[in-house]
Every structure is written in C-alpha cells, then in structure tokens.
Residue frames as qw, qx, qy, qz and C-alpha x, y, z in Angstrom:
[[0.913, 0.103, -0.231, 0.321, 0.52, 10.77, 6.48],
 [0.264, -0.939, 0.216, -0.041, 3.19, 11.88, 9.00],
 [0.877, 0.075, -0.054, 0.471, 6.94, 11.47, 8.31],
 [0.493, -0.514, -0.035, 0.701, 9.92, 13.73, 8.53],
 [0.330, 0.398, 0.434, 0.738, 9.16, 15.71, 5.40],
 [0.074, -0.312, -0.335, 0.886, 8.33, 19.37, 6.06],
 [0.227, 0.014, -0.411, -0.883, 6.02, 20.00, 3.18],
 [0.378, 0.254, 0.775, -0.439, 2.29, 19.50, 3.30],
 [0.419, 0.394, -0.374, -0.728, 1.46, 19.65, -0.30],
 [0.919, 0.152, 0.214, -0.294, -0.63, 16.81, -1.89],
 [0.698, -0.264, 0.607, 0.274, 1.46, 13.97, -3.10],
 [0.613, 0.721, -0.193, -0.258, 3.06, 14.35, -6.58],
 [0.488, -0.458, 0.721, 0.182, 5.27, 11.45, -7.62],
 [0.610, 0.448, -0.486, -0.437, 6.16, 9.72, -10.88],
 [0.796, -0.186, 0.547, -0.180, 5.63, 5.95, -10.98],
 [0.792, 0.565, -0.214, -0.093, 7.09, 5.19, -14.38],
 [0.811, 0.312, -0.409, 0.280, 9.78, 2.53, -14.35],
 [0.469, -0.811, 0.251, -0.242, 10.60, 2.64, -10.66],
 [0.170, 0.497, -0.832, 0.177, 13.84, 0.91, -9.34],
 [0.634, -0.176, -0.749, -0.079, 13.20, -2.58, -8.05],
 [0.589, -0.538, -0.500, 0.337, 13.85, -1.51, -4.50],
 [0.148, -0.987, -0.020, -0.053, 14.16, 1.83, -2.58],
 [0.424, 0.626, -0.477, 0.448, 17.71, 3.21, -2.22],
 [0.685, -0.229, -0.610, 0.327, 19.34, 1.80, 0.81],
 [0.307, -0.161, -0.344, 0.873, 20.07, 5.23, 2.25],
 [0.139, -0.518, -0.459, -0.709, 16.67, 6.68, 1.35],
 [0.206, -0.136, 0.463, -0.851, 14.81, 8.83, 3.99],
 [0.257, 0.245, 0.871, -0.339, 11.69, 7.40, 5.46],
 [0.474, 0.580, 0.209, -0.628, 9.36, 9.53, 3.35],
 [0.388, 0.516, -0.598, -0.475, 11.04, 8.45, 0.15],
 [0.015, -0.058, 0.998, 0.003, 10.79, 4.82, 1.08],
 [0.380, 0.412, 0.650, -0.513, 7.11, 5.34, 1.90],
 [0.478, 0.615, -0.138, -0.612, 6.56, 6.96, -1.54],
 [0.236, 0.396, -0.829, -0.316, 8.42, 4.22, -3.35],
 [0.102, 0.087, 0.981, -0.139, 6.68, 1.33, -1.72],
 [0.430, 0.521, 0.452, -0.582, 3.14, 3.02, -2.03],
 [0.419, 0.578, -0.358, -0.602, 3.91, 3.63, -5.77],
 [0.164, 0.265, -0.925, -0.218, 4.94, -0.04, -6.32],
 [0.210, 0.219, 0.887, -0.349, 1.92, -1.47, -4.46],
 [0.398, 0.643, 0.478, -0.447, -0.70, 0.64, -6.21],
 [0.385, 0.822, -0.027, -0.419, 0.57, 2.34, -9.41],
 [0.144, -0.539, 0.726, 0.403, 3.67, 0.72, -10.99],
 [0.807, 0.376, 0.103, -0.443, 2.40, -0.79, -14.23],
 [0.208, 0.521, -0.795, -0.232, 5.18, -3.09, -15.34],
 [0.156, -0.047, 0.967, -0.195, 3.46, -6.09, -13.70],
 [0.035, 0.536, 0.833, 0.135, -0.28, -5.38, -14.17],
 [0.011, -0.699, -0.274, -0.660, -2.69, -2.61, -14.49],
 [0.053, 0.224, -0.495, 0.838, -2.55, -0.02, -11.61],
 [0.210, -0.455, -0.838, 0.216, -5.06, -0.22, -8.73],
 [0.020, -0.870, -0.393, 0.299, -5.87, 3.37, -9.00],
 [0.449, 0.688, 0.087, 0.564, -4.80, 6.78, -10.30],
 [0.459, 0.032, -0.366, 0.809, -2.47, 9.19, -8.50],
 [0.164, -0.329, -0.045, -0.929, -5.08, 11.93, -8.40],
 [0.691, -0.474, -0.426, -0.342, -7.45, 9.73, -6.36],
 [0.746, -0.370, -0.384, 0.399, -4.92, 9.80, -3.49],
 [0.032, 0.869, -0.153, 0.470, -3.81, 12.69, -1.33],
 [0.758, -0.244, -0.368, 0.480, -0.87, 12.63, 1.09],
 [0.124, -0.922, 0.051, -0.363, -0.27, 15.36, 3.60],
 [0.671, 0.194, -0.488, 0.524, 3.17, 15.34, 5.13],
 [0.180, 0.199, -0.458, 0.848, 4.29, 16.45, 8.61],
 [0.551, -0.555, -0.330, -0.529, 0.84, 15.86, 10.10],
 [0.302, -0.520, 0.596, -0.533, 0.78, 15.70, 13.98],
 [0.107, 0.067, -0.985, 0.121, 0.65, 12.30, 15.72],
 [0.262, 0.373, 0.720, -0.523, -2.97, 13.07, 16.83],
 [0.226, 0.165, -0.412, -0.867, -4.16, 13.87, 13.28],
 [0.350, -0.208, -0.822, -0.398, -6.58, 11.05, 13.15],
 [0.196, -0.479, -0.690, 0.506, -8.00, 11.86, 16.59],
 [0.078, 0.396, 0.066, -0.913, -8.53, 15.34, 15.45],
 [0.260, 0.001, -0.713, -0.651, -10.17, 14.03, 12.23],
 [0.312, -0.373, -0.873, -0.042, -12.57, 11.90, 14.12],
 [0.143, -0.469, -0.511, 0.706, -13.39, 14.66, 16.64],
 [0.274, 0.740, 0.116, -0.603, -14.21, 17.36, 14.00],
 [0.652, 0.190, 0.597, 0.427, -14.04, 15.90, 10.51],
 [0.337, 0.859, 0.336, 0.190, -15.52, 18.92, 8.71],
 [0.180, -0.959, 0.192, 0.104, -13.06, 21.39, 10.31],
 [0.615, -0.443, 0.559, 0.336, -10.01, 19.09, 9.93],
 [0.631, 0.330, 0.583, 0.392, -10.62, 18.22, 6.28],
 [0.256, 0.939, 0.207, 0.099, -11.28, 21.82, 5.44],
 [0.327, -0.876, 0.310, 0.173, -8.05, 22.91, 7.03],
 [0.599, -0.293, 0.665, 0.336, -6.17, 20.31, 5.13],
 [0.274, 0.445, -0.447, -0.726, -7.76, 20.99, 1.78],
 [0.022, -0.006, 0.987, 0.159, -9.39, 17.60, 1.62],
 [0.372, 0.366, 0.635, -0.570, -13.02, 18.52, 2.27],
 [0.522, 0.544, -0.120, -0.646, -13.90, 19.60, -1.23],
 [0.372, 0.302, -0.823, -0.306, -12.45, 16.44, -2.99],
 [0.090, 0.117, 0.941, -0.303, -14.22, 14.20, -0.38],
 [0.423, 0.489, 0.467, -0.603, -17.62, 15.91, -0.89],
 [0.450, 0.494, -0.433, -0.604, -17.06, 15.83, -4.70],
 [0.181, 0.139, -0.966, -0.122, -16.57, 12.07, -4.56],
 [0.191, 0.323, 0.812, -0.446, -19.71, 11.74, -2.38],
 [0.449, 0.528, 0.090, -0.715, -21.68, 13.88, -4.80],
 [0.413, 0.362, -0.712, -0.438, -20.66, 11.73, -7.79],
 [0.018, -0.039, -0.990, 0.132, -21.59, 8.61, -5.85],
 [0.332, 0.427, 0.600, -0.590, -25.05, 9.90, -5.03],
 [0.486, 0.512, -0.220, -0.673, -25.65, 11.09, -8.52],
 [0.255, 0.231, -0.909, -0.235, -24.60, 7.58, -9.84],
 [0.118, 0.206, 0.926, -0.293, -27.06, 5.91, -7.55],
 [0.402, 0.506, 0.292, -0.705, -29.85, 8.20, -8.71],
 [0.418, 0.464, -0.530, -0.574, -29.05, 7.43, -12.33],
 [0.115, 0.078, -0.989, -0.041, -29.06, 3.69, -11.58],
 [0.258, 0.344, 0.737, -0.521, -32.35, 3.99, -9.85],
 [0.431, 0.551, -0.022, -0.715, -33.86, 5.93, -12.79],
 [0.339, 0.375, -0.765, -0.400, -32.56, 3.37, -15.27],
 [0.066, 0.085, 0.972, -0.209, -34.07, 0.51, -13.23],
 [0.370, 0.472, 0.496, -0.628, -37.52, 2.22, -13.24],
 [0.430, 0.543, -0.336, -0.639, -37.27, 2.73, -17.05],
 [0.357, 0.317, -0.848, -0.229, -36.39, -0.82, -17.50],
 [0.578, -0.084, 0.571, -0.577, -39.22, -2.25, -15.57],
 [0.903, 0.286, 0.167, -0.273, -40.00, -5.81, -16.75],
 [0.621, 0.610, -0.488, 0.060, -36.52, -6.30, -18.12],
 [0.873, -0.130, -0.389, 0.265, -34.07, -8.80, -16.62],
 [0.383, -0.916, 0.107, 0.056, -32.37, -7.37, -13.60],
 [0.557, 0.644, -0.412, 0.323, -28.64, -6.48, -13.97],
 [0.759, -0.317, -0.396, 0.408, -26.17, -7.76, -11.45],
 [0.112, -0.913, 0.054, -0.387, -25.37, -4.92, -9.03],
 [0.646, 0.010, -0.482, 0.592, -22.18, -4.72, -7.00],
 [0.333, -0.904, -0.269, -0.012, -23.11, -2.83, -3.82],
 [0.515, 0.297, -0.170, 0.786, -20.62, 0.13, -3.29],
 [0.380, -0.861, -0.321, 0.102, -20.64, 2.19, -0.14],
 [0.162, 0.942, -0.201, 0.216, -18.60, 5.42, 0.40],
 [0.528, -0.688, 0.492, 0.075, -16.08, 3.79, 2.90],
 [0.882, 0.181, 0.375, 0.221, -15.12, 1.49, -0.04],
 [0.589, 0.570, 0.179, 0.545, -13.82, 4.34, -2.07],
 [0.035, -0.824, 0.188, -0.533, -13.10, 7.12, 0.47],
 [0.831, -0.400, -0.315, 0.225, -10.78, 6.24, 3.40],
 [0.049, -0.899, 0.255, -0.352, -8.60, 8.06, 5.89],
 [0.893, -0.208, -0.227, 0.329, -5.25, 6.72, 7.35],
 [0.104, -0.930, 0.325, -0.135, -2.59, 8.25, 9.45],
 [0.934, 0.080, -0.216, 0.273, 0.88, 6.60, 9.16],
 [0.182, -0.895, 0.360, -0.190, 3.67, 7.31, 11.62],
 [0.831, 0.166, -0.438, 0.300, 7.01, 5.79, 12.30],
 [0.263, -0.769, 0.338, -0.475, 8.42, 5.94, 15.89],
 [0.126, -0.450, 0.812, -0.349, 9.21, 4.00, 18.95],
 [0.529, 0.082, 0.744, -0.400, 6.07, 1.89, 19.32],
 [0.202, -0.021, -0.790, -0.579, 3.62, -0.05, 17.10],
 [0.261, 0.376, 0.762, -0.459, -0.14, 0.00, 17.23],
 [0.076, -0.266, -0.629, -0.727, -3.21, 0.33, 15.10],
 [0.148, 0.413, 0.575, -0.691, -6.45, 2.35, 16.15],
 [0.013, 0.436, 0.663, 0.608, -9.70, 2.74, 14.24],
 [0.063, 0.355, 0.449, -0.817, -11.80, 5.79, 15.15],
 [0.163, 0.566, 0.730, 0.347, -15.29, 5.91, 13.50],
 [0.020, 0.418, 0.163, -0.893, -16.81, 9.23, 12.62],
 [0.400, 0.644, 0.652, -0.015, -19.67, 10.68, 10.58],
 [0.107, -0.348, 0.263, 0.894, -19.51, 13.07, 7.62],
 [0.424, 0.198, -0.306, -0.829, -22.45, 14.35, 5.59],
 [0.838, -0.004, 0.131, -0.529, -24.62, 11.40, 6.71],
 [0.848, 0.304, -0.433, 0.035, -21.92, 8.72, 5.98],
 [0.712, -0.653, 0.257, 0.015, -19.88, 6.76, 8.49],
 [0.609, 0.632, -0.438, 0.195, -16.05, 6.53, 7.96],
 [0.851, -0.472, -0.057, 0.224, -13.05, 5.48, 9.95],
 [0.168, 0.883, -0.401, 0.178, -9.90, 7.35, 10.75],
 [0.977, -0.094, -0.104, 0.157, -7.20, 4.63, 11.09],
 [0.182, -0.855, 0.486, -0.010, -3.92, 5.25, 12.98],
 [0.965, 0.110, -0.143, 0.191, -1.01, 2.97, 12.03],
 [0.218, -0.867, 0.447, -0.037, 2.05, 3.49, 14.21],
 [0.956, 0.155, -0.161, 0.192, 5.17, 1.32, 13.22],
 [0.682, -0.582, 0.165, 0.411, 8.45, 0.92, 14.64],
 [0.306, 0.885, -0.279, -0.211, 10.97, 3.16, 12.88],
 [0.893, 0.330, -0.239, 0.192, 13.76, 1.31, 10.94],
 [0.698, -0.647, 0.115, 0.285, 16.79, 0.70, 13.00],
 [0.360, -0.459, 0.510, 0.633, 19.13, 0.92, 10.09],
 [0.502, 0.577, -0.267, -0.587, 19.00, 1.66, 6.35],
 [0.363, -0.207, 0.892, 0.170, 18.84, -1.34, 4.08],
 [0.034, 0.216, 0.856, 0.468, 16.28, -3.27, 2.03],
 [0.380, 0.030, 0.160, -0.911, 13.24, -1.63, 3.77],
 [0.270, -0.123, -0.906, -0.300, 11.36, -5.01, 3.26],
 [0.097, -0.429, -0.785, 0.436, 9.29, -4.54, 6.38],
 [0.192, 0.338, 0.114, -0.914, 7.85, -1.28, 5.06],
 [0.320, -0.045, -0.737, -0.594, 6.04, -3.30, 2.31],
 [0.328, -0.364, -0.867, 0.092, 3.98, -5.04, 4.99],
 [0.095, -0.426, -0.437, 0.786, 3.39, -1.87, 6.93],
 [0.237, 0.242, -0.238, -0.910, 2.15, 0.14, 3.87],
 [0.358, -0.139, -0.811, -0.440, 0.09, -2.78, 2.68],
 [0.250, -0.430, -0.787, 0.366, -1.54, -3.08, 6.13],
 [0.054, 0.353, 0.194, -0.914, -2.30, 0.65, 6.00],
 [0.358, 0.177, -0.372, -0.838, -4.19, 0.32, 2.76],
 [0.793, -0.136, -0.463, -0.371, -5.79, -3.12, 3.23],
 [0.439, -0.568, 0.554, -0.421, -5.79, -4.09, 6.95],
 [0.898, -0.095, 0.358, -0.236, -6.56, -7.72, 6.23],
 [0.733, 0.594, -0.332, -0.003, -3.83, -8.38, 3.77],
 [0.636, -0.592, 0.493, 0.049, -1.18, -10.89, 4.80],
 [0.633, 0.602, -0.476, -0.102, 1.75, -12.35, 2.85],
 [0.665, -0.479, 0.559, -0.125, 3.26, -15.69, 3.80],
 [0.256, -0.357, 0.852, 0.285, 5.06, -18.80, 2.63],
 [0.489, 0.366, 0.791, -0.031, 1.92, -20.37, 1.25],
 [0.418, 0.859, 0.202, -0.218, 1.46, -17.41, -1.13],
 [0.186, -0.734, 0.476, 0.447, 5.10, -17.29, -2.22],
 [0.777, 0.530, -0.252, -0.230, 6.11, -18.20, -5.73],
 [0.111, 0.566, -0.807, 0.126, 9.22, -19.91, -4.26],
 [0.752, -0.145, -0.625, -0.151, 7.11, -22.53, -2.60],
 [0.622, -0.729, 0.068, -0.278, 6.69, -23.29, 1.05],
 [0.944, -0.235, 0.022, 0.233, 9.64, -25.62, 1.19],
 [0.672, 0.154, 0.056, 0.722, 12.22, -23.24, -0.15],
 [0.014, 0.901, 0.223, 0.373, 10.81, -19.73, 0.48],
 [0.524, -0.843, 0.087, 0.090, 12.95, -19.16, 3.51],
 [0.402, 0.806, -0.414, 0.131, 16.17, -19.80, 1.76],
 [0.770, -0.533, 0.350, -0.038, 17.42, -22.48, 4.06],
 [0.841, -0.060, 0.365, 0.395, 20.88, -23.55, 3.29],
 [0.443, 0.864, 0.105, 0.215, 21.42, -20.40, 1.03],
 [0.191, -0.925, 0.329, -0.004, 24.21, -18.82, 3.11],
 [0.722, -0.318, 0.570, 0.231, 26.31, -22.05, 3.07],
 [0.751, 0.468, 0.393, 0.251, 26.03, -22.15, -0.80],
 [0.390, 0.844, 0.036, 0.366, 27.64, -18.78, -1.02],
 [0.647, -0.700, 0.112, 0.279, 30.36, -18.97, 1.57],
 [0.631, -0.178, 0.414, 0.632, 33.16, -19.24, -1.05],
 [0.263, 0.731, -0.118, -0.619, 33.87, -17.20, -4.05],
 [0.103, -0.251, 0.836, 0.476, 34.51, -19.96, -6.51],
 [0.060, -0.270, -0.851, -0.447, 31.97, -20.81, -9.30],
 [0.202, 0.342, 0.480, -0.782, 29.50, -18.23, -7.88],
 [0.423, 0.213, -0.338, -0.813, 27.81, -17.85, -11.37],
 [0.396, -0.029, -0.870, -0.293, 26.81, -21.50, -11.31],
 [0.228, -0.367, -0.820, 0.377, 24.78, -20.87, -8.16],
 [0.120, 0.075, 0.045, -0.989, 23.23, -17.55, -8.93],
 [0.423, -0.207, -0.628, -0.620, 20.16, -19.19, -10.39],
 [0.446, -0.312, -0.806, 0.233, 19.37, -20.62, -6.98],
 [0.063, -0.071, -0.325, 0.941, 18.65, -17.13, -5.64],
 [0.431, -0.222, -0.394, -0.781, 15.26, -17.28, -7.26],
 [0.612, -0.354, -0.704, -0.072, 14.19, -19.78, -4.57],
 [0.287, -0.274, -0.496, 0.773, 14.80, -17.22, -1.82],
 [0.085, -0.833, -0.447, -0.313, 11.63, -14.99, -1.27],
 [0.325, 0.221, -0.298, 0.870, 13.19, -11.74, -0.05],
 [0.423, -0.492, -0.086, -0.756, 9.77, -10.63, 1.27],
 [0.859, -0.439, -0.205, -0.166, 9.91, -13.58, 3.78],
 [0.832, -0.397, 0.045, 0.385, 13.65, -13.81, 4.51],
 [0.395, 0.883, -0.063, 0.247, 15.54, -10.67, 3.85],
 [0.511, -0.828, 0.213, 0.086, 18.04, -10.78, 6.72],
 [0.774, -0.223, 0.403, 0.434, 20.83, -12.84, 5.17],
 [0.569, 0.520, 0.375, 0.516, 20.81, -11.43, 1.62],
 [0.046, -0.991, -0.093, -0.085, 20.61, -7.80, 3.01],
 [0.478, -0.764, 0.333, 0.278, 24.25, -8.27, 4.11],
 [0.642, -0.011, 0.599, 0.479, 25.33, -9.45, 0.67],
 [0.258, 0.741, -0.026, -0.619, 25.45, -6.41, -1.57],
 [0.013, -0.359, 0.791, 0.496, 27.24, -8.52, -4.28],
 [0.107, 0.278, 0.947, 0.121, 24.27, -10.90, -4.47],
 [0.222, 0.682, 0.452, -0.530, 21.64, -8.04, -4.30],
 [0.120, 0.547, -0.424, -0.712, 23.12, -6.86, -7.54],
 [0.282, 0.127, -0.819, -0.483, 21.99, -10.08, -9.33],
 [0.246, 0.205, 0.845, -0.427, 19.07, -11.15, -7.17],
 [0.061, -0.362, -0.689, -0.625, 15.88, -11.67, -9.33],
 [0.100, 0.179, 0.503, -0.840, 13.95, -9.13, -7.21],
 [0.453, 0.092, -0.235, -0.855, 11.23, -8.66, -9.83],
 [0.426, -0.120, -0.868, -0.226, 10.06, -12.37, -9.50],
 [0.291, -0.408, -0.764, 0.405, 8.84, -11.97, -5.93],
 [0.043, 0.277, 0.145, -0.949, 7.97, -8.33, -6.22],
 [0.392, -0.008, -0.549, -0.738, 5.68, -9.13, -9.04],
 [0.450, -0.297, -0.842, -0.025, 3.98, -11.81, -7.01],
 [0.194, -0.345, -0.522, 0.755, 3.71, -9.55, -3.96],
 [0.173, 0.185, -0.057, -0.966, 2.19, -6.71, -5.95],
 [0.428, -0.174, -0.712, -0.529, -0.35, -9.16, -7.78],
 [0.383, -0.403, -0.810, 0.190, -1.53, -10.61, -4.53],
 [0.102, -0.322, -0.392, 0.856, -1.81, -7.16, -2.81],
 [0.239, 0.108, -0.244, -0.934, -3.71, -5.53, -5.66],
 [0.409, -0.216, -0.827, -0.320, -6.09, -8.53, -5.96],
 [0.366, -0.422, -0.709, 0.430, -6.86, -8.17, -2.25],
 [0.081, -0.281, -0.143, 0.945, -6.98, -4.38, -2.30],
 [0.331, -0.024, -0.454, -0.827, -9.49, -4.23, -5.15],
 [0.423, -0.381, -0.820, -0.064, -11.70, -6.79, -3.28],
 [0.316, -0.517, -0.549, 0.575, -11.78, -4.52, -0.22],
 [0.001, 0.514, 0.019, -0.857, -11.81, -1.14, -1.95],
 [0.505, 0.601, 0.599, 0.160, -13.95, 0.10, -4.78],
 [0.199, -0.217, 0.191, 0.936, -13.70, 2.95, -7.19],
 [0.430, 0.610, 0.314, -0.587, -16.33, 5.33, -8.62]]
C-alpha cells in the first residue's frame, strides 16, 4: 500500500470499538486504516472477515510496486519481508491437500464429503493502493512457486478536501473485492428514499428540529453524503451505524464468497 506515511513496517492497528467514521481532518493513511478495519475486522456488527495477522501493509511503496512484483516476485517479496509468510501459507495449503487426499483414501467406500475447492489466489492476494491525480485499475498476472497470482494496481483520485471520506469505502472495498458494488437496491433505506430527496428542505429552519431527527435514518450516507457533509450539527445525531452495519454486512458476505481462508 502506498500513501504518505513514511514507515514500512507491517500494519499494526487496534480495531476495538472504532469511531463510527474517520476524523474529518485525518490523513489519508489514517483514513485507509480506519476504513479497512471497519470493512474487515470491527466486530460490533458481525464476526470479522479475517485476523489482523493475516494481512500485511507496507507503507510508502513506490507507484510501480505492483509492476516490480509481477516482474520479479521472489526478489520483491523477499525485499519487503513478505516472501516467508507467503511460502508458509502455500506450505500449509499443500499439507492440507495431502491430508485430505490421505483421508479420502482411508475412507474408501464411505459417502463422499462435500468439498469446497480452494486455490491459493483465494487466500493469498497482492494489491497496490495509491491516491493521486488519476484513477485506474490494472491486473498483472505472475507465477510464484508453481502458482499463478495477480498484482493489482488501484489508483484513485486523492480527496479534494477533508470530510466524511465516504468515497474511500468504495475504493477500499474495490481493492479487496473488485466485483463488490453498493447501490440503492441494497440500501436499508429503500430505493425510494435512500437518496434523501427533500431532506435539505426539511432542515432549513431551526424550529422543532428534534421532531425531524428520526427522518435522518432514511438518508443512506453511503449513497448521498454531499448534503449532510455540510451539516456538522446533523452529523452529530445521524444514525451512522444503521447504514454502516448494512454496508459492512454486504461487503463481508461478498468478500468471503470471493476469498477463502486456510
């Protein structure tokens, strides 16, 4: 992962009781950490999709990191300290397959057990995430120890101003699960009200605001953040958790279908 942080140590981050949203003034690297932790690890809503030790983040990587990885994976991973963990995971995978095969031979004549095919790219993946002027995604296939992987570049446009950072959720989700999409049909608010149409007019004045606060639940901030981002007073009472819970649930369900774990 490439951001403005200077350190290159593996990622260490506490995911217990995260704030509902990243701080408005947080640096890009802190926003990335926060969003990643909410999507994968934060356990207030449902079981985590993985363990922190299963993920390594290397900060301040060069923009051409994934190109270098695809060109010479063994040298690149060795230099970054990731080669040993990758090979360790491959060794556990191969041992598990050998044990499964031996168990099948011993149980000849018994009813076959359902088997979920699991290939190394399902539990080992490589991504490079960069924020800058442009936006693009590139996949570079490469081979390592007889297995085929892909080094995936994701360049996203840097945030023009600090704020809710809502767009970072879709960027990080795309990095981890390229086919994941979130839209009005998936919103808990419902397709007819998820955009918050008419909401600004309801909060023009300052009289009887409490009587209208409950209607904020019908605004899905992950679909329509622009208006409420300018209302710090309403952000203080917005039921952020309602739509965050739905977003996390949908993402983890999709992610676990695409990705496996040993």
